[in-house]
N, C-alpha and C positions, 0 to 999 in steps of 0.2 A: 396225091391221086385226087382229082377235082371231078365233082359229079354235077351234071347239069339237071335243075330241076325244071320239067315244063312250066312254062308261063304263057300268057297273053298279054298283049300290051293293051291296054284300056284307054282311049284318050278322050272320050266323052260320054254323056249318060245313055246315047243311043247304043253304042257298043257294048257298055256294061249291061244294058237291058238284054240286047241280042244274046250275049255271052250265059248271062244267068237264064234265060228261057232254055237254052241250048241244054244247059246243064240239068234245068229241071227235066226236061223232057226225056233226057238220057238216065235219068234216074227213075223215069215212069211214074212221075208225081203231077196231080194236078195243082191248080192254083188253089182250089179249095182245100186239098189234104195238107199241102204246107201252111195254109193259113189256120187250120186247125190245131196244129202242134206247135205254132208261134204266137207271138203277139202281134203278126202282121197280117192285115186285112186281104181279103181276095182283090179288091179294088187297088189298093196298094200296089200290090204285086202285079196287076196288069199294067198300071200305069209306069211302074218302074221297067217292067219288060219291053214298054213302048217307047222307052227313052225320055221318059218326062223328066224335066231338068230340076224339079223343085221338090225332089224327094227327100225325106227326113233320113238324115245319115244313119241314125240309131237304129232305125228300121232296115235299112241297106245292110248293116252289118249284121243284124238278126237273121236276115234273109241269107246271107252269105253263110253263116254259120249253121243254117237249118238246110244247107244244100251240100255240108261236107267241104266247105272251102273256107280258104285264107285270105286275106288281102296282104300282100307285100309290097312295100315302096322301095323302088330302086333308082338311086340316082342316075341320070342318062350319063352313058358312057362309062359304068361301072359293071356292065355285063360281059 
């Protein structure tokens, strides 16, 4: 018996930013609140949510973790 885990395909920084913004809002968190309990500044969160292409990957992972999410890589065609 196989179970399907809901996932979202992210193809570029803009899509990642929109998805993280949506998730943050669904948790009813402000950028300031997240920045206060992570090592990620509010300006960085703002730029990431707007799709800035030169985001530091370590901070991206910290923000993903702070939102209670995980990043999974799947080979195309394996889904």
